[in-house]
mmCIF file of the N, C-alpha and C atoms, coordinates in Angstrom:
data_MODEL
# 
_entry.id   MODEL 
# 
loop_
_atom_site.group_PDB 
_atom_site.id 
_atom_site.type_symbol 
_atom_site.label_atom_id 
_atom_site.label_alt_id 
_atom_site.label_comp_id 
_atom_site.label_asym_id 
_atom_site.label_entity_id 
_atom_site.label_seq_id 
_atom_site.pdbx_PDB_ins_code 
_atom_site.Cartn_x 
_atom_site.Cartn_y 
_atom_site.Cartn_z 
_atom_site.occupancy 
_atom_site.B_iso_or_equiv 
_atom_site.pdbx_formal_charge 
_atom_site.auth_seq_id 
_atom_site.auth_comp_id 
_atom_site.auth_asym_id 
_atom_site.auth_atom_id 
_atom_site.pdbx_PDB_model_num 
ATOM 1   N N  . UNK A 1 1  ? 0.863   -1.193 0.105  1.00 0.00 ? 1  UNK A N  1 
ATOM 2   C CA . UNK A 1 1  ? 0.068   0.017  0.040  1.00 0.00 ? 1  UNK A CA 1 
ATOM 3   C C  . UNK A 1 1  ? 0.930   1.138  0.124  1.00 0.00 ? 1  UNK A C  1 
ATOM 4   N N  . UNK A 1 2  ? 0.738   2.047  -0.722 1.00 0.00 ? 2  UNK A N  1 
ATOM 5   C CA . UNK A 1 2  ? 1.419   3.329  -0.921 1.00 0.00 ? 2  UNK A CA 1 
ATOM 6   C C  . UNK A 1 2  ? 0.505   4.610  -0.555 1.00 0.00 ? 2  UNK A C  1 
ATOM 7   N N  . UNK A 1 3  ? 1.218   5.755  -0.463 1.00 0.00 ? 3  UNK A N  1 
ATOM 8   C CA . UNK A 1 3  ? 0.628   6.729  0.085  1.00 0.00 ? 3  UNK A CA 1 
ATOM 9   C C  . UNK A 1 3  ? -0.573  7.323  -0.640 1.00 0.00 ? 3  UNK A C  1 
ATOM 10  N N  . UNK A 1 4  ? -0.527  7.185  -2.076 1.00 0.00 ? 4  UNK A N  1 
ATOM 11  C CA . UNK A 1 4  ? -1.751  7.614  -2.821 1.00 0.00 ? 4  UNK A CA 1 
ATOM 12  C C  . UNK A 1 4  ? -2.976  6.643  -2.521 1.00 0.00 ? 4  UNK A C  1 
ATOM 13  N N  . UNK A 1 5  ? -2.775  5.363  -2.365 1.00 0.00 ? 5  UNK A N  1 
ATOM 14  C CA . UNK A 1 5  ? -3.786  4.412  -1.980 1.00 0.00 ? 5  UNK A CA 1 
ATOM 15  C C  . UNK A 1 5  ? -4.336  4.444  -0.735 1.00 0.00 ? 5  UNK A C  1 
ATOM 16  N N  . UNK A 1 6  ? -3.466  5.031  0.262  1.00 0.00 ? 6  UNK A N  1 
ATOM 17  C CA . UNK A 1 6  ? -3.958  5.218  1.583  1.00 0.00 ? 6  UNK A CA 1 
ATOM 18  C C  . UNK A 1 6  ? -4.784  6.575  1.644  1.00 0.00 ? 6  UNK A C  1 
ATOM 19  N N  . UNK A 1 7  ? -4.401  7.625  0.872  1.00 0.00 ? 7  UNK A N  1 
ATOM 20  C CA . UNK A 1 7  ? -5.190  8.786  0.793  1.00 0.00 ? 7  UNK A CA 1 
ATOM 21  C C  . UNK A 1 7  ? -6.604  8.588  0.158  1.00 0.00 ? 7  UNK A C  1 
ATOM 22  N N  . UNK A 1 8  ? -6.550  7.771  -0.908 1.00 0.00 ? 8  UNK A N  1 
ATOM 23  C CA . UNK A 1 8  ? -7.820  7.539  -1.712 1.00 0.00 ? 8  UNK A CA 1 
ATOM 24  C C  . UNK A 1 8  ? -8.807  6.910  -0.668 1.00 0.00 ? 8  UNK A C  1 
ATOM 25  N N  . UNK A 1 9  ? -8.405  5.941  0.091  1.00 0.00 ? 9  UNK A N  1 
ATOM 26  C CA . UNK A 1 9  ? -9.099  5.340  1.107  1.00 0.00 ? 9  UNK A CA 1 
ATOM 27  C C  . UNK A 1 9  ? -9.586  6.358  2.293  1.00 0.00 ? 9  UNK A C  1 
ATOM 28  N N  . UNK A 1 10 ? -8.648  7.192  2.661  1.00 0.00 ? 10 UNK A N  1 
ATOM 29  C CA . UNK A 1 10 ? -9.022  8.160  3.667  1.00 0.00 ? 10 UNK A CA 1 
ATOM 30  C C  . UNK A 1 10 ? -10.057 8.947  2.852  1.00 0.00 ? 10 UNK A C  1 
ATOM 31  N N  . UNK A 1 11 ? -9.980  9.361  1.660  1.00 0.00 ? 11 UNK A N  1 
ATOM 32  C CA . UNK A 1 11 ? -11.001 10.301 1.136  1.00 0.00 ? 11 UNK A CA 1 
ATOM 33  C C  . UNK A 1 11 ? -12.480 9.653  1.410  1.00 0.00 ? 11 UNK A C  1 
ATOM 34  N N  . UNK A 1 12 ? -12.540 8.360  1.212  1.00 0.00 ? 12 UNK A N  1 
ATOM 35  C CA . UNK A 1 12 ? -13.934 7.801  1.427  1.00 0.00 ? 12 UNK A CA 1 
ATOM 36  C C  . UNK A 1 12 ? -14.283 8.135  2.931  1.00 0.00 ? 12 UNK A C  1 
ATOM 37  N N  . UNK A 1 13 ? -13.294 7.922  3.836  1.00 0.00 ? 13 UNK A N  1 
ATOM 38  C CA . UNK A 1 13 ? -13.681 8.264  5.248  1.00 0.00 ? 13 UNK A CA 1 
ATOM 39  C C  . UNK A 1 13 ? -14.075 9.640  5.498  1.00 0.00 ? 13 UNK A C  1 
ATOM 40  N N  . UNK A 1 14 ? -13.371 10.510 5.030  1.00 0.00 ? 14 UNK A N  1 
ATOM 41  C CA . UNK A 1 14 ? -13.545 11.805 5.241  1.00 0.00 ? 14 UNK A CA 1 
ATOM 42  C C  . UNK A 1 14 ? -15.142 12.332 4.432  1.00 0.00 ? 14 UNK A C  1 
ATOM 43  N N  . UNK A 1 15 ? -15.265 11.630 3.486  1.00 0.00 ? 15 UNK A N  1 
ATOM 44  C CA . UNK A 1 15 ? -16.669 11.981 2.790  1.00 0.00 ? 15 UNK A CA 1 
ATOM 45  C C  . UNK A 1 15 ? -17.819 11.416 3.755  1.00 0.00 ? 15 UNK A C  1 
ATOM 46  N N  . UNK A 1 16 ? -17.529 10.543 4.599  1.00 0.00 ? 16 UNK A N  1 
ATOM 47  C CA . UNK A 1 16 ? -18.596 10.068 5.547  1.00 0.00 ? 16 UNK A CA 1 
ATOM 48  C C  . UNK A 1 16 ? -18.660 10.958 6.648  1.00 0.00 ? 16 UNK A C  1 
ATOM 49  N N  . UNK A 1 17 ? -17.585 11.623 7.174  1.00 0.00 ? 17 UNK A N  1 
ATOM 50  C CA . UNK A 1 17 ? -17.648 12.286 8.358  1.00 0.00 ? 17 UNK A CA 1 
ATOM 51  C C  . UNK A 1 17 ? -17.824 13.743 8.191  1.00 0.00 ? 17 UNK A C  1 
ATOM 52  N N  . UNK A 1 18 ? -17.250 14.444 7.295  1.00 0.00 ? 18 UNK A N  1 
ATOM 53  C CA . UNK A 1 18 ? -17.415 15.819 6.916  1.00 0.00 ? 18 UNK A CA 1 
ATOM 54  C C  . UNK A 1 18 ? -18.650 16.086 6.230  1.00 0.00 ? 18 UNK A C  1 
ATOM 55  N N  . UNK A 1 19 ? -19.375 17.151 6.624  1.00 0.00 ? 19 UNK A N  1 
ATOM 56  C CA . UNK A 1 19 ? -20.644 17.608 5.787  1.00 0.00 ? 19 UNK A CA 1 
ATOM 57  C C  . UNK A 1 19 ? -20.206 18.323 4.560  1.00 0.00 ? 19 UNK A C  1 
ATOM 58  N N  . UNK A 1 20 ? -19.403 19.163 4.697  1.00 0.00 ? 20 UNK A N  1 
ATOM 59  C CA . UNK A 1 20 ? -18.749 19.918 3.515  1.00 0.00 ? 20 UNK A CA 1 
ATOM 60  C C  . UNK A 1 20 ? -17.709 19.008 2.727  1.00 0.00 ? 20 UNK A C  1 
ATOM 61  N N  . UNK A 1 21 ? -17.596 18.824 1.442  1.00 0.00 ? 21 UNK A N  1 
ATOM 62  C CA . UNK A 1 21 ? -16.722 18.020 0.822  1.00 0.00 ? 21 UNK A CA 1 
ATOM 63  C C  . UNK A 1 21 ? -15.139 18.708 1.162  1.00 0.00 ? 21 UNK A C  1 
ATOM 64  N N  . UNK A 1 22 ? -14.342 17.602 1.545  1.00 0.00 ? 22 UNK A N  1 
ATOM 65  C CA . UNK A 1 22 ? -12.875 17.878 1.740  1.00 0.00 ? 22 UNK A CA 1 
ATOM 66  C C  . UNK A 1 22 ? -12.287 17.154 0.511  1.00 0.00 ? 22 UNK A C  1 
ATOM 67  N N  . UNK A 1 23 ? -11.348 17.855 -0.352 1.00 0.00 ? 23 UNK A N  1 
ATOM 68  C CA . UNK A 1 23 ? -10.630 17.186 -1.341 1.00 0.00 ? 23 UNK A CA 1 
ATOM 69  C C  . UNK A 1 23 ? -9.278  16.994 -0.793 1.00 0.00 ? 23 UNK A C  1 
ATOM 70  N N  . UNK A 1 24 ? -8.879  15.674 -0.457 1.00 0.00 ? 24 UNK A N  1 
ATOM 71  C CA . UNK A 1 24 ? -7.606  15.337 0.247  1.00 0.00 ? 24 UNK A CA 1 
ATOM 72  C C  . UNK A 1 24 ? -6.376  15.486 -0.792 1.00 0.00 ? 24 UNK A C  1 
ATOM 73  N N  . UNK A 1 25 ? -5.308  16.049 -0.293 1.00 0.00 ? 25 UNK A N  1 
ATOM 74  C CA . UNK A 1 25 ? -4.119  16.094 -0.937 1.00 0.00 ? 25 UNK A CA 1 
ATOM 75  C C  . UNK A 1 25 ? -2.987  15.751 0.089  1.00 0.00 ? 25 UNK A C  1 
ATOM 76  N N  . UNK A 1 26 ? -1.817  15.449 -0.246 1.00 0.00 ? 26 UNK A N  1 
ATOM 77  C CA . UNK A 1 26 ? -0.952  15.163 0.924  1.00 0.00 ? 26 UNK A CA 1 
ATOM 78  C C  . UNK A 1 26 ? -0.583  16.359 1.774  1.00 0.00 ? 26 UNK A C  1 
ATOM 79  N N  . UNK A 1 27 ? -0.792  17.642 1.073  1.00 0.00 ? 27 UNK A N  1 
ATOM 80  C CA . UNK A 1 27 ? -0.359  18.957 1.929  1.00 0.00 ? 27 UNK A CA 1 
ATOM 81  C C  . UNK A 1 27 ? -1.566  19.344 2.869  1.00 0.00 ? 27 UNK A C  1 
ATOM 82  N N  . UNK A 1 28 ? -2.863  18.789 2.666  1.00 0.00 ? 28 UNK A N  1 
ATOM 83  C CA . UNK A 1 28 ? -3.952  19.470 3.479  1.00 0.00 ? 28 UNK A CA 1 
ATOM 84  C C  . UNK A 1 28 ? -3.743  19.028 4.907  1.00 0.00 ? 28 UNK A C  1 
ATOM 85  N N  . UNK A 1 29 ? -4.179  19.952 5.894  1.00 0.00 ? 29 UNK A N  1 
ATOM 86  C CA . UNK A 1 29 ? -4.114  19.723 7.234  1.00 0.00 ? 29 UNK A CA 1 
ATOM 87  C C  . UNK A 1 29 ? -5.349  20.227 7.930  1.00 0.00 ? 29 UNK A C  1 
ATOM 88  N N  . UNK A 1 30 ? -5.548  19.791 9.153  1.00 0.00 ? 30 UNK A N  1 
ATOM 89  C CA . UNK A 1 30 ? -6.724  20.236 9.958  1.00 0.00 ? 30 UNK A CA 1 
ATOM 90  C C  . UNK A 1 30 ? -6.940  21.672 9.797  1.00 0.00 ? 30 UNK A C  1 
ATOM 91  N N  . UNK A 1 31 ? -6.065  22.519 9.929  1.00 0.00 ? 31 UNK A N  1 
ATOM 92  C CA . UNK A 1 31 ? -6.264  23.953 9.867  1.00 0.00 ? 31 UNK A CA 1 
ATOM 93  C C  . UNK A 1 31 ? -6.739  24.504 8.584  1.00 0.00 ? 31 UNK A C  1 
ATOM 94  N N  . UNK A 1 32 ? -6.882  23.609 7.550  1.00 0.00 ? 32 UNK A N  1 
ATOM 95  C CA . UNK A 1 32 ? -7.314  24.106 6.097  1.00 0.00 ? 32 UNK A CA 1 
ATOM 96  C C  . UNK A 1 32 ? -8.677  23.520 6.000  1.00 0.00 ? 32 UNK A C  1 
ATOM 97  N N  . UNK A 1 33 ? -9.223  22.836 6.963  1.00 0.00 ? 33 UNK A N  1 
ATOM 98  C CA . UNK A 1 33 ? -10.804 22.444 6.975  1.00 0.00 ? 33 UNK A CA 1 
ATOM 99  C C  . UNK A 1 33 ? -11.395 22.948 8.052  1.00 0.00 ? 33 UNK A C  1 
ATOM 100 N N  . UNK A 1 34 ? -12.251 24.070 8.008  1.00 0.00 ? 34 UNK A N  1 
ATOM 101 C CA . UNK A 1 34 ? -13.052 24.649 9.030  1.00 0.00 ? 34 UNK A CA 1 
ATOM 102 C C  . UNK A 1 34 ? -13.772 23.724 9.884  1.00 0.00 ? 34 UNK A C  1 
ATOM 103 N N  . UNK A 1 35 ? -14.296 22.675 9.370  1.00 0.00 ? 35 UNK A N  1 
ATOM 104 C CA . UNK A 1 35 ? -15.047 21.632 10.111 1.00 0.00 ? 35 UNK A CA 1 
ATOM 105 C C  . UNK A 1 35 ? -14.390 20.564 10.918 1.00 0.00 ? 35 UNK A C  1 
ATOM 106 N N  . UNK A 1 36 ? -12.899 20.918 10.696 1.00 0.00 ? 36 UNK A N  1 
ATOM 107 C CA . UNK A 1 36 ? -12.247 19.673 11.484 1.00 0.00 ? 36 UNK A CA 1 
ATOM 108 C C  . UNK A 1 36 ? -11.715 20.127 12.977 1.00 0.00 ? 36 UNK A C  1 
ATOM 109 N N  . UNK A 1 37 ? -12.769 19.839 13.782 1.00 0.00 ? 37 UNK A N  1 
ATOM 110 C CA . UNK A 1 37 ? -12.291 20.362 15.274 1.00 0.00 ? 37 UNK A CA 1 
ATOM 111 C C  . UNK A 1 37 ? -12.073 19.193 15.967 1.00 0.00 ? 37 UNK A C  1 
ATOM 112 N N  . UNK A 1 38 ? -11.871 19.268 17.326 1.00 0.00 ? 38 UNK A N  1 
ATOM 113 C CA . UNK A 1 38 ? -11.428 18.094 18.085 1.00 0.00 ? 38 UNK A CA 1 
ATOM 114 C C  . UNK A 1 38 ? -12.369 17.103 18.166 1.00 0.00 ? 38 UNK A C  1 
ATOM 115 N N  . UNK A 1 39 ? -13.844 17.360 18.238 1.00 0.00 ? 39 UNK A N  1 
ATOM 116 C CA . UNK A 1 39 ? -14.771 16.089 18.236 1.00 0.00 ? 39 UNK A CA 1 
ATOM 117 C C  . UNK A 1 39 ? -14.700 15.392 16.902 1.00 0.00 ? 39 UNK A C  1 
ATOM 118 N N  . UNK A 1 40 ? -14.657 16.101 15.798 1.00 0.00 ? 40 UNK A N  1 
ATOM 119 C CA . UNK A 1 40 ? -14.612 15.462 14.525 1.00 0.00 ? 40 UNK A CA 1 
ATOM 120 C C  . UNK A 1 40 ? -13.303 14.613 14.393 1.00 0.00 ? 40 UNK A C  1 
ATOM 121 N N  . UNK A 1 41 ? -12.327 15.216 14.896 1.00 0.00 ? 41 UNK A N  1 
ATOM 122 C CA . UNK A 1 41 ? -10.920 14.484 14.868 1.00 0.00 ? 41 UNK A CA 1 
ATOM 123 C C  . UNK A 1 41 ? -10.928 13.134 15.602 1.00 0.00 ? 41 UNK A C  1 
ATOM 124 N N  . UNK A 1 42 ? -11.547 13.153 16.726 1.00 0.00 ? 42 UNK A N  1 
ATOM 125 C CA . UNK A 1 42 ? -11.787 11.734 17.369 1.00 0.00 ? 42 UNK A CA 1 
ATOM 126 C C  . UNK A 1 42 ? -12.568 10.834 16.366 1.00 0.00 ? 42 UNK A C  1 
ATOM 127 N N  . UNK A 1 43 ? -13.652 11.376 15.999 1.00 0.00 ? 43 UNK A N  1 
ATOM 128 C CA . UNK A 1 43 ? -14.531 10.243 15.069 1.00 0.00 ? 43 UNK A CA 1 
ATOM 129 C C  . UNK A 1 43 ? -13.655 9.908  13.763 1.00 0.00 ? 43 UNK A C  1 
ATOM 130 N N  . UNK A 1 44 ? -12.754 10.903 13.281 1.00 0.00 ? 44 UNK A N  1 
ATOM 131 C CA . UNK A 1 44 ? -11.866 10.505 12.215 1.00 0.00 ? 44 UNK A CA 1 
ATOM 132 C C  . UNK A 1 44 ? -10.863 9.331  12.525 1.00 0.00 ? 44 UNK A C  1 
ATOM 133 N N  . UNK A 1 45 ? -10.324 9.619  13.804 1.00 0.00 ? 45 UNK A N  1 
ATOM 134 C CA . UNK A 1 45 ? -9.392  8.581  14.312 1.00 0.00 ? 45 UNK A CA 1 
ATOM 135 C C  . UNK A 1 45 ? -9.854  7.300  14.366 1.00 0.00 ? 45 UNK A C  1 
ATOM 136 N N  . UNK A 1 46 ? -11.112 7.300  15.064 1.00 0.00 ? 46 UNK A N  1 
ATOM 137 C CA . UNK A 1 46 ? -11.658 5.990  15.250 1.00 0.00 ? 46 UNK A CA 1 
ATOM 138 C C  . UNK A 1 46 ? -12.209 5.338  14.032 1.00 0.00 ? 46 UNK A C  1 
ATOM 139 N N  . UNK A 1 47 ? -12.521 5.985  13.187 1.00 0.00 ? 47 UNK A N  1 
ATOM 140 C CA . UNK A 1 47 ? -12.952 5.523  11.718 1.00 0.00 ? 47 UNK A CA 1 
ATOM 141 C C  . UNK A 1 47 ? -11.709 5.021  11.087 1.00 0.00 ? 47 UNK A C  1 
ATOM 142 N N  . UNK A 1 48 ? -10.637 5.743  11.003 1.00 0.00 ? 48 UNK A N  1 
ATOM 143 C CA . UNK A 1 48 ? -9.298  5.312  10.401 1.00 0.00 ? 48 UNK A CA 1 
ATOM 144 C C  . UNK A 1 48 ? -8.937  3.970  10.917 1.00 0.00 ? 48 UNK A C  1 
ATOM 145 N N  . UNK A 1 49 ? -8.709  4.029  12.206 1.00 0.00 ? 49 UNK A N  1 
ATOM 146 C CA . UNK A 1 49 ? -8.291  2.787  12.961 1.00 0.00 ? 49 UNK A CA 1 
ATOM 147 C C  . UNK A 1 49 ? -9.144  1.612  12.564 1.00 0.00 ? 49 UNK A C  1 
ATOM 148 N N  . UNK A 1 50 ? -10.311 1.760  12.552 1.00 0.00 ? 50 UNK A N  1 
ATOM 149 C CA . UNK A 1 50 ? -11.238 0.612  12.047 1.00 0.00 ? 50 UNK A CA 1 
ATOM 150 C C  . UNK A 1 50 ? -10.885 0.148  10.621 1.00 0.00 ? 50 UNK A C  1 
ATOM 151 N N  . UNK A 1 51 ? -11.078 1.199  9.672  1.00 0.00 ? 51 UNK A N  1 
ATOM 152 C CA . UNK A 1 51 ? -10.858 0.929  8.292  1.00 0.00 ? 51 UNK A CA 1 
ATOM 153 C C  . UNK A 1 51 ? -9.537  0.286  7.974  1.00 0.00 ? 51 UNK A C  1 
ATOM 154 N N  . UNK A 1 52 ? -8.368  0.652  8.544  1.00 0.00 ? 52 UNK A N  1 
ATOM 155 C CA . UNK A 1 52 ? -7.328  0.280  8.264  1.00 0.00 ? 52 UNK A CA 1 
ATOM 156 C C  . UNK A 1 52 ? -6.756  -0.817 9.241  1.00 0.00 ? 52 UNK A C  1 
ATOM 157 N N  . UNK A 1 53 ? -7.393  -1.273 10.270 1.00 0.00 ? 53 UNK A N  1 
ATOM 158 C CA . UNK A 1 53 ? -7.013  -2.195 11.263 1.00 0.00 ? 53 UNK A CA 1 
ATOM 159 C C  . UNK A 1 53 ? -5.732  -1.965 11.891 1.00 0.00 ? 53 UNK A C  1 
ATOM 160 N N  . UNK A 1 54 ? -5.686  -0.568 12.208 1.00 0.00 ? 54 UNK A N  1 
ATOM 161 C CA . UNK A 1 54 ? -4.312  -0.248 13.003 1.00 0.00 ? 54 UNK A CA 1 
ATOM 162 C C  . UNK A 1 54 ? -4.938  0.579  14.384 1.00 0.00 ? 54 UNK A C  1 
ATOM 163 N N  . UNK A 1 55 ? -3.805  0.610  15.262 1.00 0.00 ? 55 UNK A N  1 
ATOM 164 C CA . UNK A 1 55 ? -4.009  1.408  16.369 1.00 0.00 ? 55 UNK A CA 1 
ATOM 165 C C  . UNK A 1 55 ? -2.768  2.392  16.437 1.00 0.00 ? 55 UNK A C  1 
ATOM 166 N N  . UNK A 1 56 ? -3.149  3.733  16.860 1.00 0.00 ? 56 UNK A N  1 
ATOM 167 C CA . UNK A 1 56 ? -2.068  4.681  17.181 1.00 0.00 ? 56 UNK A CA 1 
ATOM 168 C C  . UNK A 1 56 ? -1.953  4.871  18.473 1.00 0.00 ? 56 UNK A C  1 
ATOM 169 N N  . UNK A 1 57 ? -0.570  5.122  18.804 1.00 0.00 ? 57 UNK A N  1 
ATOM 170 C CA . UNK A 1 57 ? -0.191  5.498  20.023 1.00 0.00 ? 57 UNK A CA 1 
ATOM 171 C C  . UNK A 1 57 ? -0.419  6.894  20.422 1.00 0.00 ? 57 UNK A C  1 
ATOM 172 N N  . UNK A 1 58 ? -0.529  7.098  21.805 1.00 0.00 ? 58 UNK A N  1 
ATOM 173 C CA . UNK A 1 58 ? -0.846  8.582  22.285 1.00 0.00 ? 58 UNK A CA 1 
ATOM 174 C C  . UNK A 1 58 ? 0.110   9.528  21.676 1.00 0.00 ? 58 UNK A C  1 
ATOM 175 N N  . UNK A 1 59 ? -0.313  10.620 21.093 1.00 0.00 ? 59 UNK A N  1 
ATOM 176 C CA . UNK A 1 59 ? 0.611   11.667 20.772 1.00 0.00 ? 59 UNK A CA 1 
ATOM 177 C C  . UNK A 1 59 ? 1.150   11.448 19.260 1.00 0.00 ? 59 UNK A C  1 
ATOM 178 N N  . UNK A 1 60 ? 0.986   10.381 18.603 1.00 0.00 ? 60 UNK A N  1 
ATOM 179 C CA . UNK A 1 60 ? 1.509   9.937  17.472 1.00 0.00 ? 60 UNK A CA 1 
ATOM 180 C C  . UNK A 1 60 ? 0.821   10.595 16.276 1.00 0.00 ? 60 UNK A C  1 
ATOM 181 N N  . UNK A 1 61 ? -0.546  10.715 16.382 1.00 0.00 ? 61 UNK A N  1 
ATOM 182 C CA . UNK A 1 61 ? -1.218  11.395 15.198 1.00 0.00 ? 61 UNK A CA 1 
ATOM 183 C C  . UNK A 1 61 ? -0.870  12.870 15.203 1.00 0.00 ? 61 UNK A C  1 
ATOM 184 N N  . UNK A 1 62 ? -0.826  13.305 16.317 1.00 0.00 ? 62 UNK A N  1 
ATOM 185 C CA . UNK A 1 62 ? -0.406  14.908 16.532 1.00 0.00 ? 62 UNK A CA 1 
ATOM 186 C C  . UNK A 1 62 ? 0.846   15.377 15.817 1.00 0.00 ? 62 UNK A C  1 
ATOM 187 N N  . UNK A 1 63 ? 1.700   14.291 15.806 1.00 0.00 ? 63 UNK A N  1 
ATOM 188 C CA . UNK A 1 63 ? 2.982   14.776 15.151 1.00 0.00 ? 63 UNK A CA 1 
ATOM 189 C C  . UNK A 1 63 ? 2.860   14.820 13.569 1.00 0.00 ? 63 UNK A C  1 
ATOM 190 N N  . UNK A 1 64 ? 1.866   14.315 12.985 1.00 0.00 ? 64 UNK A N  1 
ATOM 191 C CA . UNK A 1 64 ? 1.754   14.392 11.777 1.00 0.00 ? 64 UNK A CA 1 
ATOM 192 C C  . UNK A 1 64 ? 1.175   15.809 11.275 1.00 0.00 ? 64 UNK A C  1 
ATOM 193 N N  . UNK A 1 65 ? 1.948   16.519 10.495 1.00 0.00 ? 65 UNK A N  1 
ATOM 194 C CA . UNK A 1 65 ? 1.723   17.851 10.053 1.00 0.00 ? 65 UNK A CA 1 
ATOM 195 C C  . UNK A 1 65 ? 0.718   18.086 9.031  1.00 0.00 ? 65 UNK A C  1 
ATOM 196 N N  . UNK A 1 66 ? 0.330   16.862 8.180  1.00 0.00 ? 66 UNK A N  1 
ATOM 197 C CA . UNK A 1 66 ? -0.547  16.920 7.064  1.00 0.00 ? 66 UNK A CA 1 
ATOM 198 C C  . UNK A 1 66 ? -0.953  15.433 6.740  1.00 0.00 ? 66 UNK A C  1 
ATOM 199 N N  . UNK A 1 67 ? -1.843  15.382 5.785  1.00 0.00 ? 67 UNK A N  1 
ATOM 200 C CA . UNK A 1 67 ? -2.531  14.201 5.505  1.00 0.00 ? 67 UNK A CA 1 
ATOM 201 C C  . UNK A 1 67 ? -1.545  13.259 4.861  1.00 0.00 ? 67 UNK A C  1 
ATOM 202 N N  . UNK A 1 68 ? -0.405  13.750 4.141  1.00 0.00 ? 68 UNK A N  1 
ATOM 203 C CA . UNK A 1 68 ? 0.561   12.959 3.716  1.00 0.00 ? 68 UNK A CA 1 
ATOM 204 C C  . UNK A 1 68 ? 1.363   12.338 4.761  1.00 0.00 ? 68 UNK A C  1 
ATOM 205 N N  . UNK A 1 69 ? 1.636   13.062 5.742  1.00 0.00 ? 69 UNK A N  1 
ATOM 206 C CA . UNK A 1 69 ? 2.357   12.330 6.899  1.00 0.00 ? 69 UNK A CA 1 
ATOM 207 C C  . UNK A 1 69 ? 1.504   11.415 7.726  1.00 0.00 ? 69 UNK A C  1 
ATOM 208 N N  . UNK A 1 70 ? 0.241   11.635 7.796  1.00 0.00 ? 70 UNK A N  1 
ATOM 209 C CA . UNK A 1 70 ? -0.759  10.921 8.431  1.00 0.00 ? 70 UNK A CA 1 
ATOM 210 C C  . UNK A 1 70 ? -0.706  9.459  7.482  1.00 0.00 ? 70 UNK A C  1 
ATOM 211 N N  . UNK A 1 71 ? -0.895  9.531  6.236  1.00 0.00 ? 71 UNK A N  1 
ATOM 212 C CA . UNK A 1 71 ? -0.969  8.468  5.403  1.00 0.00 ? 71 UNK A CA 1 
ATOM 213 C C  . UNK A 1 71 ? 0.442   7.550  5.577  1.00 0.00 ? 71 UNK A C  1 
ATOM 214 N N  . UNK A 1 72 ? 1.481   8.139  5.755  1.00 0.00 ? 72 UNK A N  1 
ATOM 215 C CA . UNK A 1 72 ? 2.863   7.532  5.906  1.00 0.00 ? 72 UNK A CA 1 
ATOM 216 C C  . UNK A 1 72 ? 2.730   6.717  7.343  1.00 0.00 ? 72 UNK A C  1 
ATOM 217 N N  . UNK A 1 73 ? 2.013   7.433  8.412  1.00 0.00 ? 73 UNK A N  1 
ATOM 218 C CA . UNK A 1 73 ? 2.003   6.759  9.661  1.00 0.00 ? 73 UNK A CA 1 
ATOM 219 C C  . UNK A 1 73 ? 1.105   5.586  9.522  1.00 0.00 ? 73 UNK A C  1 
ATOM 220 N N  . UNK A 1 74 ? -0.010  5.595  8.892  1.00 0.00 ? 74 UNK A N  1 
ATOM 221 C CA . UNK A 1 74 ? -0.902  4.461  8.607  1.00 0.00 ? 74 UNK A CA 1 
ATOM 222 C C  . UNK A 1 74 ? -0.113  3.372  7.928  1.00 0.00 ? 74 UNK A C  1 
ATOM 223 N N  . UNK A 1 75 ? 0.760   3.664  6.988  1.00 0.00 ? 75 UNK A N  1 
ATOM 224 C CA . UNK A 1 75 ? 1.476   2.581  6.175  1.00 0.00 ? 75 UNK A CA 1 
ATOM 225 C C  . UNK A 1 75 ? 2.464   2.034  7.093  1.00 0.00 ? 75 UNK A C  1 
ATOM 226 N N  . UNK A 1 76 ? 3.175   2.767  8.032  1.00 0.00 ? 76 UNK A N  1 
ATOM 227 C CA . UNK A 1 76 ? 4.127   2.378  8.986  1.00 0.00 ? 76 UNK A CA 1 
ATOM 228 C C  . UNK A 1 76 ? 3.430   1.459  9.864  1.00 0.00 ? 76 UNK A C  1 
ATOM 229 N N  . UNK A 1 77 ? 2.231   1.658  10.465 1.00 0.00 ? 77 UNK A N  1 
ATOM 230 C CA . UNK A 1 77 ? 1.477   0.797  11.479 1.00 0.00 ? 77 UNK A CA 1 
ATOM 231 C C  . UNK A 1 77 ? 1.043   -0.471 10.694 1.00 0.00 ? 77 UNK A C  1 
ATOM 232 N N  . UNK A 1 78 ? 0.731   -0.422 9.376  1.00 0.00 ? 78 UNK A N  1 
ATOM 233 C CA . UNK A 1 78 ? 0.334   -1.639 8.667  1.00 0.00 ? 78 UNK A CA 1 
ATOM 234 C C  . UNK A 1 78 ? 1.424   -2.391 8.408  1.00 0.00 ? 78 UNK A C  1 
ATOM 235 N N  . UNK A 1 79 ? 2.625   -2.027 8.421  1.00 0.00 ? 79 UNK A N  1 
ATOM 236 C CA . UNK A 1 79 ? 3.828   -2.866 8.133  1.00 0.00 ? 79 UNK A CA 1 
ATOM 237 C C  . UNK A 1 79 ? 4.299   -3.453 9.436  1.00 0.00 ? 79 UNK A C  1 
ATOM 238 N N  . UNK A 1 80 ? 3.866   -3.009 10.600 1.00 0.00 ? 80 UNK A N  1 
ATOM 239 C CA . UNK A 1 80 ? 4.447   -3.492 11.729 1.00 0.00 ? 80 UNK A CA 1 
ATOM 240 C C  . UNK A 1 80 ? 3.789   -4.917 12.159 1.00 0.00 ? 80 UNK A C  1 
ATOM 241 N N  . UNK A 1 81 ? 4.683   -5.769 12.633 1.00 0.00 ? 81 UNK A N  1 
ATOM 242 C CA . UNK A 1 81 ? 4.250   -7.164 12.940 1.00 0.00 ? 81 UNK A CA 1 
ATOM 243 C C  . UNK A 1 81 ? 3.190   -7.223 14.056 1.00 0.00 ? 81 UNK A C  1 
# 
């Protein structure tokens, strides 16, 4: 699974969580999406963990500066034994 494939799958998750359409690119971040608040973030993380079958460590997601880095984190989690 590469970054583009992860972002495509993330797009489907974003489409179900956000009311206003969000077009994901590697550079987009929470500050670029007015609707992306702390409660939406929690829903997003739960949906991502379920969809990809991964679990994130405390503080790990906050270190990702944008969707591209978040996608790379998902890939890293998927590769772990």
